[in-house]
N, C-alpha and C positions, 0 to 999 in steps of 0.2 A: 463402238462398232463391235458385234459379236464376232468371234473368230470362227464359231460353228456355221457352217453352211447350211441353209435352210433346204429341206428335201423339195424335189421337184414334184409337182401336183400331176401324178399320173392317174389315170382313170381308175385303177385299184384304189388309191389313196383316196381319192375323191368320194369314191362309194363308200368306204369303210367310215370316212367322217360323216357322211349323210346319214348312215346307218346308226353311228353312235349317237348322232343328234337327236334322233327319235325318242331317246330314253331320257333326256335331260331338258325338256322343253317346259316344263311347269304346267301349271293347270291351263286347260283351254277352254272347257265349256264354261257358262256362265255361272252353273252351280258350284262349280270347283273353285271358281275365282272367288264367289261369295263367302265360301267356306275359309279359304287360305288369305283373306285380306286382312284378318285380326290376328294372324299367327305371332307379330312382333308387338302385341298388345302388352304394356307393363301396367301404366297407372291411368290411363284414359284421360289425362288432363288436357291433350290436344287433339283429340278425336274430333273428325268432322260433325257436322250437325245430322248429316243423313245416316252415320254409322253411330249417332248416340246411343240407340236402344240396344244394338247388337252389342256395343262395348259394355252397358249395363248388364245385360245377359251375361257375358263372359267373366265380368267381375263379380257375380253373384247378386246382382242388385235387381231390382223390381221395377220396371219401367211404369207399370200402372201407379206405382206410389209415387213417383215423379210427376205423372200427370195430374194425379189428385192434389199434390201440393201445389203445382201451377194453378189449378181451379180455385183452389182456397185462396191463393193470393190475389187473384183475379177479383173474387168477391169480397175481399177484404179492402182492397184499395178502389174498388168501384170501375165501372166501365170507362173505357177511353179511347182514343184513336190508335192507328197501328204502331205508332212510336210507343205508345204507353203499354200496349201489349208486349211489344218486344223487350222493353225494360222489365216488365214482370216476368217473363219468361228467363231472362238473363238471371234476374234475382233467384228464381227457382233453381236454376243450374248452379249459381254460386253455393246456395244451400247444401245441394246435393255434392257438389266437389268438396265443401268443408267436411261433410259427413264421412266422405270416401278418405279425405287426408287425415282425419281423426282415426279412423279405423286402420289406415297403414301406419300410422305412428304408433298405435296400441300394438299391431302385429310386430312392428320393429323392436319395440319394447320387449315384447314378450320373447321374441327370438333371441335378443340379447341376453335376457336372464336366463333362457335355456341353454345358452351357450355358456355362460358363467357356470350354472349348475353342472353342466357336462364336464366342463374343466375342474372344477373343484372335485367332482367324483372320481374322475381320472387320476388326479393328482393325489388324492387320499390312497388309491390303489397302489400308485407307483410308490407312495411313501411307505404303506405297508410292505411292499415287496422288498425295498432295500433297506428296512429297518430290522435289525437282528441283534441279538445279545451276544456279548463277548465269548461266552461259553460254547457257542454254535461253531464248532471248528470246521465243520464240513461246509460251512457257506463259502470259505475261502477257496475251494474248488469249483463252486458254481459261477457261471458266467452271467452278468447281470448286465442287460442291454444298457446303453447310454440313452439319457434323457435330455430334451432341450430345456427343462426346467432347472434353474440353478439351485432351487431349495431342494429338489430330490437328488441333484448331483452332490451338494453339500453333504446331505443326510447319507448318502452312499459312502462317500470319502470318510466320514466319521465314523460310521459303523465298520468298514474295513479297518480304519486305523486303531479302533478300540480292540479288535480282534487280533490284530498283529501284536500290539503293545502286550496283550495277555500271554499271547505264544512266546514272546521274547523274554518275559516275566519267568514263564515256566522252562526257559533255556530250550525252546523247540524252535527249530530253524529249518525252514523248507525253501526250495527254490521258488515256489509259488508265492511267496511273500514277496520277493522282489519283483516277480513279473505283475503281481496286483498293483503294486505301487507306482510302477512304471506306467501302467495303464491309466491309474488315477489321474497322475500329473500330465501325462502326455506332452512330454517336452518343456512345461513350465516349472523348472526346477531351479532351485538355488543352491549355494554351496552347502547349506544344511541337509536339503534333501539329497544332494549327491553324496554327501558323507553317510547317510543313512542307507541310500541304496547300495554304496559300495561295501559296508558292513554286512548288511543282509546277504549280499551277493557272495560275499566271501565266507560266511558262516553256512549259508545253505546250500552252496555248491559242494557236492561230494569231492569233485576232482581237487577244488581248492583246499578242502580239509585233508585229502590225501597227501596233499604237497606238503602242508604245514603241519602236519602229524608228528608229534615228537618221537624220537627214538626210543627202543625200547631200553628198559633198565638193566644195567648190567648184573650178572648173577654175583653171589658171593666170592666165588672162584676168581672171576674176572676182577672184581673189587680189589681182593687181596692181592692179586698179582700185578693190578697197576698201581696200588698204594706201595707194594715192595719196590717195584719198578722206579717209582718216582722218588723213594727215599734213597734208593742206591745212587740214582742219578745225582741228586742233591748232595750226597756225601762225596761222590767222585768230583763234583765240580768245586766243591769246597777245598778237597785236597789238592786240585790244580792250582787253585788260587794260592794256597798256602806255600806249594812249591814254586810257583813262579814269583811270589814275594821273596823266598829265600834266594833264589838263584839270581834275581835282578838286583844288581847293586845300587842302581839308581832309581829306585822304587820306593814311594812311601816314607815312613819316618826314619828308616834305617839309613838311607842316603843323606837325609838332612843331618843326622848326627855324625855321619862320616865327615860331612863337610865342615862341621863345626870343630871337629877333633883336629883335621888338617889345618885349619887356621890358628888353632892355639899352638899347633909344633912349628909354624912359621914365625910365630912372634918369639 
C-alpha cells in the first residue's frame, strides 16, 4: 500500500490529462499504421504472410525474385492440387529464409572481424602511447590514463619501472617517483613494494632530506679546541683515578698486599 495520497481528479487536472493524451496516442490513420507496423522488424523470420512482401522490401530483398523462384518450383515439380501448391510455396519460402540467414551470418561474422580489427588498432595505439625509453625522463611528469587492457597496463608499469630505475642509478630522487609507483600498484603492494615506496619517499621528499641532513663539518679551530679539551679531560680523569687509588687503602693490589703482610705479622 502506497503512503502517497493520490490526487483528487479536479476538472483542471482532468482537462490537463486529456490535453497531454492528445500528444501520445500513436498513429491513427491507416497509412500511418501501415508505415509503423514494421518498426520492430529485426530478421523477419516470424513475419505474417500478408506482411511478407513489406518485410522483404524493408530487409533489402526483392519480392519479384521470390515470386520467380516460386514459379520455377511450380514448373519443376508439375501442377497439383491446393495442398501441393502450398507445399511448393513453403519450399520457396524456406529457400528465401535460408539465404536470409546466410546473409545474416555473413554480416555477423563481418561485424565481429571488424570489431577485432578495431580492438587491435586501438590496442596498438595504446601500446605506442605507454611505451617509452628509460632516457625520456619527462614522461614521468606526464599523466597517462588507465586502460582496461591488462597488456597495456603491464607495458605502462614496465616503462615507468625502467625509467625510475634509471633515475635511481643516476642518484636522482623525486617525489613524483613515489606518486607514480603508488598509482601503478593502487593498493596491491607487498612488503617489497612497501619498502621501495618508503625509500623513494624518504630520498625524494625535501622535508625528509632536510631532517636527515648531516651537520656541517667543524672548522680547524673547533677541531683543535675539541681535541685539546678531550685530551685535558682524559688527563684529568687519569689523575683522579691515580689519586683515588693512592688514597683508598682497601682498593686494588695495595690492599691485597697489606692483608698478606698483616697475616705474616700475626704468625
